[in-house]
C-alpha positions in Angstrom: 108.7 24.2 -2.6 112.2 26.2 -2.3 111.8 29.1 0.2 113.8 32.1 0.0 112.9 33.9 3.4 114.2 37.5 4.8 114.8 38.1 8.1 116.6 40.5 10.4 115.1 43.3 8.7 116.7 47.2 10.0 116.1 50.3 9.0 118.9 53.3 9.4 121.1 50.3 10.5 118.9 49.3 13.8 115.9 47.0 14.4 112.4 48.8 14.7 113.7 52.1 15.7 111.6 54.3 17.8 112.3 58.1 16.8 114.2 59.1 13.5 115.1 62.4 12.3 116.2 60.9 8.6 114.1 61.8 5.9 115.1 59.0 3.7 116.0 56.1 5.7 117.9 52.8 5.0 115.7 49.5 4.6 118.1 46.6 4.8 117.3 42.2 4.8 119.1 39.0 5.3 118.4 35.7 3.5 117.8 32.1 4.4 117.0 29.3 2.2 117.2 25.6 2.9 117.9 25.3 -0.6 121.4 25.0 -2.5 121.7 27.8 -5.1 119.2 29.9 -3.9 119.5 33.3 -4.2 117.2 36.6 -4.6 116.5 37.3 -8.7 114.2 40.4 -7.4 112.6 42.2 -4.6 109.8 44.7 -3.9 110.0 47.1 -0.6 106.5 48.6 0.8 106.3 51.5 3.1 102.9 52.0 4.7 101.9 54.4 7.3 99.8 54.1 10.3 96.8 53.8 8.1 97.9 51.5 5.9 98.4 54.0 3.1 101.2 53.0 0.9 103.8 56.0 1.3 106.3 53.9 -1.2 106.2 51.0 -3.5 109.2 50.0 -5.2 107.4 47.7 -7.3 109.3 44.6 -8.3 113.1 45.2 -8.4 115.1 43.1 -10.8 118.4 43.1 -8.6 120.1 40.7 -5.8 120.6 44.3 -3.8 119.4 43.5 0.2 118.7 47.0 1.0 116.6 49.8 -0.7 116.9 53.9 0.5 113.8 55.4 1.3 112.5 57.7 -1.5 108.8 57.8 -1.1 106.9 60.6 -0.2 108.0 62.7 2.9 107.8 61.0 6.0 105.7 62.9 8.4 107.1 63.8 12.5 105.9 61.4 15.0 104.4 58.4 12.7 105.5 54.9 12.6 105.4 53.0 9.5 105.4 49.7 8.9 107.3 48.3 6.2 108.1 44.8 4.3 110.7 43.3 2.2 109.3 40.5 -0.4 112.1 38.8 -2.4 111.9 36.5 -5.5 114.1 33.4 -6.3 115.7 32.2 -9.8 112.9 29.9 -9.8 110.0 32.4 -9.5 108.6 30.5 -6.4 106.5 32.2 -4.6 108.0 35.4 -2.5 109.4 35.0 0.8 108.1 38.2 2.7 109.0 39.7 6.3 107.2 42.8 8.2 109.1 45.5 10.3 108.4 49.0 11.3 110.0 52.2 12.5 108.9 55.5 13.8 110.1 59.1 13.0 110.8 61.7 15.7 110.2 64.7 16.1 111.9 66.0 13.1 112.2 69.3 14.8 109.1 70.3 16.4 110.6 71.0 19.8 108.6 73.3 22.1 110.5 72.1 25.2 113.2 74.1 26.9 116.3 73.0 28.9 115.5 73.2 32.7 117.4 72.4 35.8 119.0 74.2 38.7 120.1 77.8 38.6 124.2 77.1 38.6 124.7 80.3 40.7 123.0 78.6 43.4 123.9 74.8 42.6 125.6 73.8 46.2 128.4 71.3 46.2 128.4 68.1 48.6 130.0 68.5 51.8 129.3 66.2 54.5 130.5 66.5 57.6 131.5 63.5 58.5 132.5 61.7 55.6 136.2 62.8 56.2 137.8 60.0 53.7 136.1 61.9 50.7 138.8 63.9 48.2 138.7 67.1 47.0 137.3 65.7 43.8 134.0 64.6 45.3 133.8 67.2 47.2 133.9 69.6 44.0 130.9 67.6 43.0 127.2 68.9 43.0 124.1 67.2 43.9 121.8 65.3 41.5 118.5 67.3 41.1 115.3 65.5 41.2 112.5 67.0 38.7 108.9 66.2 38.3 105.9 67.8 37.1 102.1 66.7 37.5 99.4 66.7 34.9 95.9 65.6 34.3 94.3 63.8 31.3 90.5 63.3 31.0 90.8 59.6 29.9 93.7 57.2 28.5 95.4 58.2 25.8 95.4 56.1 22.4 99.2 56.7 22.0 101.9 58.7 23.9 105.4 59.5 23.2 107.8 61.4 25.1 111.0 62.7 23.6 113.7 63.4 26.0 117.8 64.6 26.0 119.5 65.8 28.6 122.9 68.0 29.1 123.9 65.4 31.6 122.6 62.3 31.7 119.1 61.3 33.3 116.6 58.7 34.4 113.0 59.4 33.5 109.9 58.0 35.2 106.5 58.1 34.5 103.9 57.5 37.2 106.9 56.1 39.3 107.8 53.1 36.1 111.3 54.2 34.1 110.1 54.6 30.8 113.5 52.3 29.4 116.2 49.9 30.8 118.6 51.9 28.9 121.6 53.6 30.4 123.3 56.8 30.9 121.0 58.5 28.3 121.7 60.3 25.9 125.1 59.1 25.6 128.3 61.0 24.7 128.2 62.7 21.7 130.6 66.0 20.9 128.1 68.0 22.7 129.3 71.1 21.0 128.1 70.0 17.4 125.1 67.6 18.7 123.1 66.3 21.4 120.9 63.1 21.1 117.3 62.6 22.2 115.6 59.5 22.2 111.9 58.7 22.1 110.2 56.6 24.4 106.4 54.7 24.2 104.8 55.6 27.1 101.3 54.7 26.2 100.5 51.9 28.8 102.3 54.3 31.7 99.5 56.9 31.5 96.1 56.9 33.3 92.9 59.2 33.4 93.6 62.0 36.1 96.7 62.9 37.5 100.0 61.8 36.3 103.6 62.6 37.2 106.8 62.7 35.1 109.9 62.5 37.0 113.4 62.9 36.4 116.7 62.1 38.0 119.5 64.2 36.4 123.3 63.8 37.1 126.6 65.6 35.6 127.8 62.6 33.3 130.2 63.9 30.7 128.8 67.0 30.2 129.8 68.3 33.4 131.8 65.7 35.3 135.4 64.4 35.3 136.0 63.4 31.7 139.3 62.5 30.7 142.9 62.6 32.0 143.8 66.6 31.9 142.9 68.0 35.3 142.8 71.5 33.7 139.6 70.4 31.8 138.5 67.8 34.2 135.0 68.8 35.0 132.8 71.2 33.3 133.8 70.1 30.1 130.9 71.3 28.0 128.6 73.2 30.6 128.5 74.1 34.6 125.7 71.9 35.4 123.3 69.6 33.9 119.8 70.4 32.3 116.7 68.3 31.2 114.5 69.0 28.0 111.2 66.6 27.0 108.5 66.9 25.2 105.4 64.6 26.2 103.2 64.0 22.9 99.8 62.5 24.3 97.1 61.3 21.2 93.3 60.7 21.8 91.3 58.1 19.5 89.1 61.0 18.5 92.1 63.1 16.8 92.7 65.4 19.7 95.9 66.1 21.6 98.2 67.1 24.0 101.4 68.4 25.0 103.3 68.7 28.0 106.9 70.1 27.8 109.6 70.8 30.1 109.2 74.4 31.1 109.1 76.4 34.5 106.0 74.7 35.8 108.3 72.0 36.7 109.6 71.5 40.3 112.9 70.6 41.7 114.5 69.5 44.8 117.3 67.1 45.9 116.8 63.7 46.8 119.0 60.4 47.7 122.1 61.2 45.4 124.4 63.8 47.0 126.5 63.6 44.0 127.1 60.8 40.7 130.1 61.2 38.4 131.2 58.5 36.1 134.9 58.5 36.9 134.4 59.3 40.8 131.5 57.6 41.6 128.4 58.0 43.7 127.1 59.0 47.0 123.7 57.6 47.7 121.8 58.7 51.2 118.8 56.3 51.6 117.9 58.7 54.7 116.7 61.2 52.5 114.5 59.1 50.2 111.1 60.6 49.7 108.8 57.7 49.0 106.4 58.8 46.3 108.1 61.4 44.9 107.5 60.7 41.2 103.6 59.4 41.8 100.7 61.3 41.9 99.4 62.4 45.0 102.7 63.6 46.4 103.2 67.1 48.0 105.5 69.1 46.1 104.8 72.7 47.6 108.0 72.8 49.2 110.0 72.0 46.6 111.3 75.3 44.5 110.3 75.8 40.8 113.1 74.1 38.3 115.6 76.8 36.1 114.7 77.5 32.8 118.3 77.3 31.3 117.7 77.5 28.0 115.5 77.2 24.7 118.1 76.3 21.9 117.1 73.0 20.7 118.8 73.5 17.1 121.6 70.6 18.4 119.4 68.0 19.3 119.2 64.9 16.9 117.3 61.7 17.1 119.5 58.8 18.4 121.5 56.8 15.8 122.8 54.0 18.0 121.8 51.3 20.5 121.4 52.5 24.0 123.8 51.6 26.7 122.1 48.8 28.9 123.0 46.2 31.6 123.1 43.1 29.8 125.0 40.5 32.1 124.7 40.2 35.9 127.6 38.4 37.6 127.2 36.8 41.2 130.2 37.0 43.0 132.2 33.6 43.1 134.0 34.0 46.3 134.2 36.5 49.4 136.7 36.9 51.8 138.3 39.3 54.3 141.2 41.2 53.5 144.2 42.5 55.1 142.4 45.6 56.0 139.6 43.7 57.8 137.0 44.3 54.8 135.3 41.8 52.9 136.7 41.6 49.1 134.7 39.9 46.2 135.6 38.6 43.3 133.0 38.2 40.3 135.7 36.1 38.3 135.6 38.5 35.4 136.9 41.9 34.7 133.9 43.7 33.6 132.3 47.1 33.6 129.4 48.5 35.0 128.6 48.8 38.7 127.5 46.4 41.6 124.0 45.7 42.7 124.6 45.5 46.7 122.2 43.8 49.2 122.5 44.9 52.6 121.0 43.0 55.4 120.0 44.5 58.9 122.4 47.4 58.9 121.2 50.2 61.1 120.0 53.5 60.1 122.7 55.6 58.9 125.5 52.9 58.5 127.4 54.0 55.6 129.1 51.4 53.3 132.3 52.2 50.8 132.5 50.2 47.8 135.8 50.1 46.0 136.6 49.1 42.6 139.7 47.3 41.3 140.6 45.2 38.3 144.0 43.7 40.4 144.7 42.7 43.6 148.5 43.5 44.8 151.0 41.4 46.2 149.4 41.6 49.9 145.9 41.0 48.6 144.8 44.8 48.7 143.0 46.7 45.6 145.0 47.7 43.7 144.3 51.2 42.9 147.2 52.9 41.7 146.0 52.2 38.2 143.0 54.1 38.3 145.0 57.4 38.6 142.9 60.4 39.5 139.2 57.9 38.9 138.4 57.0 42.4 135.9 54.5 41.5 134.3 54.8 44.9 130.3 54.6 45.9 129.1 55.3 49.2 125.6 53.8 50.5 124.3 55.0 53.5 121.6 53.0 54.9 118.1 53.7 55.6 117.7 51.3 58.5 115.5 48.6 56.7 115.9 44.6 57.5 117.3 44.7 53.5 118.0 46.9 51.5 119.5 47.0 47.7 121.8 49.7 46.3 122.5 50.1 42.9 123.8 53.2 41.8 122.6 54.9 38.7 124.8 57.1 37.2 128.4 56.0 37.4 130.5 52.9 35.8 133.5 51.5 36.8 136.1 48.8 35.4 136.9 46.2 38.1 136.7 42.3 39.1 137.4 43.1 42.5 134.8 44.7 45.1 136.0 46.2 48.8 133.2 46.1 50.9 133.7 48.8 54.2 131.4 49.5 56.9 129.3 46.2 57.2 129.5 42.5 56.5 125.9 41.1 55.6 126.2 42.0 52.2 125.3 40.3 48.3 127.5 41.6 46.0 126.4 41.2 42.1 128.1 42.7 39.4 126.2 44.3 36.4 128.0 44.5 33.2 126.9 47.5 30.7 127.8 48.1 27.1 126.4 49.5 24.5 123.6 47.0 22.9 125.1 46.2 20.1 123.8 42.9 18.7 126.0 39.7 18.8 126.1 38.1 15.5 129.3 35.7 15.6 130.9 33.3 17.9 134.1 31.2 17.6 135.1 28.1 19.5 138.2 25.6 18.9 139.4 22.4 21.2 142.1 24.2 22.6 140.7 26.4 25.9 143.7 28.6 26.2 142.5 30.0 22.8 138.8 29.8 24.0 139.7 31.6 26.6 141.8 34.4 24.8 138.5 34.8 22.5 136.3 35.1 25.5 139.2 38.1 26.8 138.8 39.5 23.5 135.0 39.5 23.8 135.0 40.9 27.1 137.5 43.9 26.5 134.7 44.8 23.6 131.8 44.4 26.2 133.7 46.8 28.3 135.2 49.6 26.2 132.2 49.9 23.4 130.4 52.0 26.5 128.4 54.9 24.1 131.8 55.5 22.1 134.8 53.3 21.6 136.9 53.8 24.7 140.5 53.2 25.2 140.1 51.7 28.9 137.5 51.5 31.5 138.8 51.8 34.9 141.0 55.3 34.9 140.8 58.6 34.1 140.8 58.4 30.3 138.5 56.4 28.7 138.6 58.3 25.5 137.8 57.6 21.7 141.1 57.0 20.4 141.0 56.3 16.6 143.8 54.4 16.2 142.6 51.9 18.4 139.3 52.0 16.7 140.4 51.4 13.4 142.7 48.5 14.1 140.1 46.6 16.1 137.2 47.2 13.9 137.8 44.2 11.6 137.4 42.2 15.1 134.8 43.9 16.5 132.4 43.6 13.5 133.0 39.3 13.4 131.7 39.4 17.0 128.8 42.0 16.7 127.1 44.2 14.5 128.8 47.5 15.1 127.3 49.3 11.9 125.3 51.9 13.8 128.0 52.1 16.8 130.7 53.0 14.3 128.2 55.2 12.1 127.2 57.4 15.1 130.9 57.9 16.5 132.0 58.8 13.1 130.2 61.9 13.4 132.4 62.7 16.7 135.6 62.2 14.5 134.2 64.4 11.5 133.1 66.9 14.0 136.7 67.1 15.4 138.6 67.7 11.8 140.3 70.9 12.2 140.2 73.8 9.3 143.4 72.4 8.1 142.2 68.9 7.3 143.6 67.2 10.0 141.5 64.6 12.3 142.2 64.3 15.9 143.4 61.4 18.0 140.3 61.3 20.1 136.5 61.9 19.8 134.5 63.2 21.2 137.6 65.7 20.8 139.2 66.4 24.5 142.1 66.5 26.2 144.2 66.3 22.8 144.2 69.2 20.6 146.5 69.0 18.1 146.5 66.9 15.0 146.1 63.4 15.0 148.9 61.5 14.6 149.6 58.9 11.8 147.8 55.6 12.0 145.3 57.8 14.8 144.2 60.3 12.1 144.0 57.7 9.7 141.1 56.0 11.3 139.1 58.7 9.7 139.6 57.3 6.4 140.2 53.5 7.3 137.3 53.4 9.2 134.5 54.5 6.5 136.0 52.2 3.8 135.9 49.1 6.2 132.4 49.9 7.3 131.9 49.8 3.3 133.5 46.7 3.1 131.6 44.9 5.7 128.2 46.1 5.7 127.7 47.5 2.2 126.5 51.1 2.4 127.8 53.6 0.9 126.0 56.4 3.0 128.7 56.4 5.7 131.4 56.5 2.8 129.5 59.4 1.1 128.9 61.5 4.6 132.7 61.0 5.0 134.5 61.3 1.8 134.9 65.1 1.9 136.6 65.1 5.1 138.5 62.0 3.8 140.2 63.9 0.9 140.5 66.8 3.2 143.1 64.4 5.2 145.0 63.3 2.5 145.7 66.8 1.1 146.7 67.8 4.8 149.5 65.1 4.6 150.5 66.0 0.9 150.4 70.0 1.5 152.7 69.6 4.5 155.2 66.8 3.2 155.7 67.5 -0.6 158.1 64.8 -0.7 155.7 62.3 0.3 157.7 60.8 3.1 155.8 62.1 6.0 157.7 63.8 8.6 156.0 66.8 9.4 152.8 67.6 10.8 152.5 64.5 12.4 151.1 65.4 16.0 152.1 63.5 19.2 153.4 60.6 16.9 153.3 57.6 19.1 154.3 55.4 16.4 154.0 51.6 17.0 152.5 52.4 20.2 153.8 49.8 23.4 156.1 48.0 20.7 157.7 45.2 22.9 161.8 45.0 22.2 161.7 46.5 19.0 161.6 50.6 17.4 159.4 50.7 14.3 160.9 54.3 12.6 158.2 56.4 13.1 158.6 58.0 9.5 158.5 54.3 8.0 154.9 53.9 10.0 153.8 57.2 9.1 154.6 57.3 5.1 152.9 53.2 5.2 149.6 55.4 6.5 150.0 58.1 4.0 150.0 55.6 1.1 147.0 53.6 2.5 145.0 56.7 3.2 145.4 57.8 -0.3 144.8 54.3 -1.7 141.5 53.9 0.0 140.5 57.6 -0.4 140.9 56.4 -4.2 138.9 53.6 -3.7 136.1 55.2 -2.3 136.0 58.0 -4.8 135.7 55.1 -7.5 132.3 53.7 -5.5 131.0 57.4 -5.0 131.7 58.1 -8.9 134.3 60.7 -8.3 136.6 59.5 -11.2 138.6 62.5 -11.5 139.3 62.6 -8.0 140.1 58.7 -7.9 142.6 59.7 -10.5 144.1 62.2 -8.2 144.2 59.8 -5.0 145.7 56.4 -7.3 148.3 58.3 -8.9 149.3 59.9 -5.0 149.1 56.4 -3.4 151.2 55.2 -6.4 154.1 58.0 -6.2 154.0 57.7 -2.1 154.5 53.9 -2.2 157.8 54.6 -4.8 159.0 57.0 -2.3 158.5 54.3 0.5 160.7 52.2 -1.2 163.2 54.5 -2.7 163.5 56.2 0.9 163.4 52.7 3.1 163.8 49.8 1.4 167.1 48.0 0.3 168.1 45.9 -2.9 167.9 43.1 -0.5 163.8 43.5 0.3 164.7 45.0 3.9 163.1 47.8 5.4 164.3 50.5 7.5 164.1 49.5 11.0 163.7 45.5 10.1 160.9 45.3 12.9 158.2 43.2 12.8 155.8 46.0 12.1 157.7 47.8 9.5 157.6 44.2 7.0 153.8 43.8 7.8 152.6 47.3 7.0 154.9 47.1 3.5 153.2 43.5 2.9 149.9 44.5 3.8 149.6 47.8 2.1 151.3 46.8 -1.1 154.5 49.1 -0.5 156.8 46.9 -2.0 157.9 46.3 -5.7 156.7 42.6 -7.0 160.2 41.6 -7.1 161.0 42.6 -3.3 157.7 40.8 -1.7 159.1 37.4 -1.4 162.5 39.1 0.3 160.8 40.8 2.8 158.2 38.4 3.4 161.3 36.0 4.4 162.8 38.9 7.0 159.6 39.0 8.5 159.6 35.4 9.1 163.0 35.6 10.3 162.4 38.2 13.1 159.8 36.0 14.1 161.8 33.1 14.5 164.7 35.0 15.9 162.6 36.0 18.6 161.8 32.8 19.6 158.4 32.6 18.1 157.8 35.8 20.0 155.7 39.3 18.8 157.2 42.6 19.1 154.8 44.2 17.7 152.5 47.4 19.2 149.1 48.6 18.9 149.5 49.1 15.0 151.1 46.0 13.9 149.5 43.6 16.1 146.3 43.3 13.8 148.8 42.2 10.7 150.9 39.6 12.3 148.7 36.6 12.0 146.9 37.6 8.7 149.8 38.6 6.8 152.2 35.2 7.8 148.9 33.3 7.0 149.1 34.8 3.6 152.9 34.7 2.9 152.9 30.8 3.5 153.8 31.2 7.0 150.4 29.9 9.0 152.8 27.4 10.9 154.3 31.0 12.4 151.1 32.8 12.8 149.9 29.6 15.1 153.3 29.3 17.0 152.5 33.3 18.0 149.0 32.1 19.0 149.9 29.4 21.2 152.8 31.2 22.4 152.4 31.1 26.5 155.7 33.0 27.4 155.9 36.8 27.5 155.4 38.8 25.2 152.4 36.7 23.8 148.5 36.7 23.8 148.5 33.5 25.5 150.9 34.9 28.3 148.1 36.9 29.8 145.8 34.5 30.1 148.2 32.1 31.6 148.3 34.8 34.6 144.2 34.4 34.9 143.5 37.2 32.9 139.9 37.5 31.7 140.0 40.5 29.5 143.0 42.2 26.9 145.7 44.1 28.9 146.5 47.3 27.5 150.5 46.2 27.6 152.1 42.9 27.1 153.7 43.1 30.3 150.8 44.9 32.4 152.0 42.1 35.2 155.0 39.9 35.1 156.0 37.2 37.6 159.4 38.9 37.6 158.4 42.4 37.6 155.0 43.0 39.2 152.9 45.4 37.6 153.8 47.8 35.0 153.8 51.4 35.6 150.6 52.8 37.2 150.7 55.7 34.8 149.3 53.9 31.7 148.4 50.3 32.7 144.7 49.2 31.7 143.7 45.3 32.3 141.1 45.8 29.7 141.8 47.2 26.6 140.9 45.8 23.3 143.6 46.9 20.9 145.7 43.9 21.5 142.9 41.8 21.0 142.8 42.4 17.4 144.0 39.0 16.7 140.2 38.0 17.1 139.8 38.6 13.2 142.6 36.4 12.6 140.6 33.7 14.4 137.4 34.2 12.2 139.2 34.4 9.0 142.4 32.3 9.1 141.6 29.8 11.6 138.2 29.1 10.7 138.6 30.7 7.6 135.5 33.2 6.9 136.6 36.2 4.8 135.8 37.7 1.4 136.9 38.4 -1.8 139.4 41.6 -2.3 136.8 43.2 -4.6 133.7 42.0 -2.7 131.6 44.2 -0.6 129.2 43.1 2.5 130.4 39.4 2.3 129.0 39.0 -1.8 131.9 37.1 -2.7 132.8 34.8 0.1 136.0 32.9 0.8 135.9 29.9 3.2 139.5 29.1 3.4 140.6 27.7 6.9 144.0 26.6 7.8 143.9 23.8 10.6 147.5 24.2 12.5 149.2 24.7 15.4 148.0 22.4 18.2 143.8 22.5 17.4 141.9 19.3 15.9 139.1 21.6 15.4 137.6 25.3 15.0 134.2 26.5 14.0 132.7 30.1 13.6 129.5 31.2 12.6 129.0 34.9 11.8 126.0 37.0 10.7 126.8 39.0 7.7 124.8 42.0 5.9 123.7 39.0 3.5 123.2 36.3 6.0 124.9 33.9 8.0 127.8 32.1 7.4 129.6 29.1 8.9 132.6 27.2 8.8 133.8 24.2 11.0 136.6 21.9 10.2 137.6 18.9 12.5 140.3 16.3 12.0 139.9 12.9 13.0 142.7 10.4 12.0 144.0 10.6 8.8 140.6 12.5 7.6 139.7 16.4 7.9 135.8 17.2 7.5 134.6 20.5 6.6 131.4 21.8 7.4 130.1 25.2 5.6 127.1 27.0 5.3 126.8 30.2 2.3 123.7 32.3 2.5 121.7 33.0 -0.3 122.9 34.9 -3.5 126.6 34.8 -2.2 129.4 33.5 -4.3 131.9 31.8 -2.3 135.5 29.8 -3.3 135.8 27.2 -1.0 139.4 25.5 -0.1 139.6 22.4 1.4 142.7 21.6 3.1 144.1 18.0 2.1 147.1 16.5 1.3 145.2 14.3 -1.4 143.0 16.6 -3.7 141.6 13.6 -5.3 139.7 11.7 -2.7 137.4 14.6 -1.5 134.4 13.7 -1.3 131.0 15.7 -0.3 128.1 14.3 1.1 129.6 11.4 1.0 129.7 11.6 -3.2 133.3 12.2 -5.2 133.2 15.8 -5.6 132.8 15.8 -9.2 129.1 14.4 -8.8 128.0 17.2 -6.7 125.6 19.8 -8.1 126.5 23.1 -7.3 130.4 22.9 -6.6 132.7 23.1 -9.7 136.5 22.2 -9.0 138.5 25.1 -9.9 142.1 23.5 -9.2 144.8 23.3 -6.6 146.1 26.1 -4.0 149.4 26.7 -3.5 152.4 24.6 -4.9 151.8 20.9 -5.0 148.5 19.5 -3.3 147.8 21.6 -0.8 144.3 22.5 -0.8 141.5 22.0 -3.4 139.5 24.9 -4.5 136.2 24.8 -5.4 133.4 27.4 -6.1 130.4 26.8 -4.2 126.5 28.0 -4.6 124.7 29.0 -1.5 123.7 26.2 1.1 125.0 24.1 3.5 128.0 21.2 2.5 130.1 18.7 4.0 133.4 18.2 2.5 135.7 15.4 3.5 139.1 14.8 2.7 142.6 13.2 3.4 144.8 14.9 5.8 148.3 14.0 6.8 149.0 16.6 9.5 152.7 16.7 8.7 151.9 18.2 5.5 149.9 20.9 5.8 148.2 22.7 3.1 150.3 25.4 1.3 148.4 29.0 0.9 149.3 31.5 -1.6 149.5 35.0 -0.6 146.7 37.4 -1.4 146.4 41.2 -1.8 143.9 42.4 0.8 141.6 45.4 0.7 
């Protein structure tokens, strides 16, 4: 029997979400099959409520679509729904079926109030003995401990608690944490929305007395955020607050609701302060055992202050939470030049330390400082942290063994200095948003594999609630250009659909009245209109998400803002050369040895945003708008050519990024494309196979070179171990991507500490080419969600094998090639329903075989012809399934690759 099985079911881009406020959630599934040529002919989605009653049944729908928007009866709050996806294939065999669930949230039914501490009496931390604490930490306030006891006549059938904070919190029921998520509710633009999370606490409640307990900290709400000292701290409010609503349901249909109100009690605890940038001070001597359990006497505690009742900004969480997702024991520990212990985790990471302390006397004060690098004397290199102190302090209780782990802070570090006690064990706990890993790349070059791992670790560390720019210093902002450049790479390795859809809400919230997107989101520190390539992310990211995941809801949500952005640029630049209202205009940020003219870069992005807004309009059925934006894009392209391009195809500035933007964005007349491509290649060769690009050009280098037939140069850049280049930092021992090509060099040491992060994902945007160029997984220009695949691996450089795996919106795709002697082998897997064009690299297309049979005798494979000039590759149309192609290969005769237009 042929099998066609749905799997990977998602609701609202999440797996089994608990607590949704969306009235029409998106339901989607992937497909797998062991048969060649399998495809979905029809589907049926059925949604049932808790009693098994059908809330929505699509019936059999004749369609290959692998998603459906709920269109049944109105969803009820606080209700679990099960749903199934049933599919049929062409042979009308028995359907494959899979089932999942989602649960709705409160949908506005709030009764709770915000509670915390009276801001007018909130004391700051001022210890008498800690003289090395700075003015910053002395400004911080203690972390309130809140509790509420209540009785239950019997154990409940079901219990859910809905919770949020103005700040960050940890919530306990009868002494047990309700979730392993960290830093909830996460960071959004709190002026526009505050997420809440739902937690299943049924198994934590019992008959008799129960206790809800919470520890609360400033977080992004009232702690230090960003780099502007005028706005650092107290960004959204003066003090944190907590809000929760517990619904208890019994088997007889009765129920109870416990809310945050004046009946809660509040006190200090062990956390004297905890700040995201500055660190945490934990005094274990102040521990009050049992404070979060029934039976504790809280009569000496003060009533919690009710700080407000407005719940209008509360929205159900829309993305995966932050979690601790890896433990890294210290690889080695030694005594540094100052006499303190230094632990090396072997990996630059983001998170915190778990410190095990043995034999320390009561009152022993242990200080942890964190750094990414060591200086030339072997001390922690702290200058690049700027105002971020990244220092945690633990005061011991005097027990034989104590374990300390900070609660509400995170640091970017590889090295930890432990001062105050020596008998300790250090483990790094890596934290990031729990976006599921869906891709992997590997090859037979250890340095390229390390580069790939560095890219992934950069993504881990900087995808923490929002896509941040650096995790160690006083910044950690959601820069728009960094995100739009890196998104294609991020989506290769992980499912980032929900993560970016959630963040786009903050991008939209940051758009000003004139239509300008910001530079950063959430909007802090930088309040001018967004710069070229930065503000343009408000157009590029929604379009890219649509292309990658096939869901038009984010595109539809963002489309009005996209049009306002394009109109904003046009209104202030009627000659169509973007010179005015360019914000801070960063140009090709951190380019090296070149200077791309800013008007060239800006106008290129103007054309790109107009073009993509026109495409979005076509998708959404806004045909009049589409024609207007298509006409504008054509006019900007013409203006670009008139203003910046010479008759021999040279572009003003004559830099790699100039040519990359013009070729990638289609800004050149057809008769000048080859000339411009030659100028690009010349520049790379002139620079000794070194790049000169910054943040904006870096992602385009290898893909564009490959498309113009110069994959040899792309590989030369990839393998470049000298400065500047990707492997230069790898050769220096980097375990993440650096912010600057010259963050550290043997000749000059460290770059300026004013801006020198050693964990920054932007320059890692080459990762997309590892999957799409080296391993060859891509999609046709008119394809959405990998419906029309291209599998076009490009062997080259010093590689003799490479492979990539990617879970797309349709299903799993694989591409692996290896060269042995004079033979190349290509293994591919194409998911059900996808069409694929496979380009088999070979020096002799007439001798290509599939599963040891001549290619012409293979079912589900149609030979289309040769790629490029001569005999560079054999091109085939291939149905879904798993295939193994073998072909002759001559290393000195690499296959030609013709240029393709991308979208």
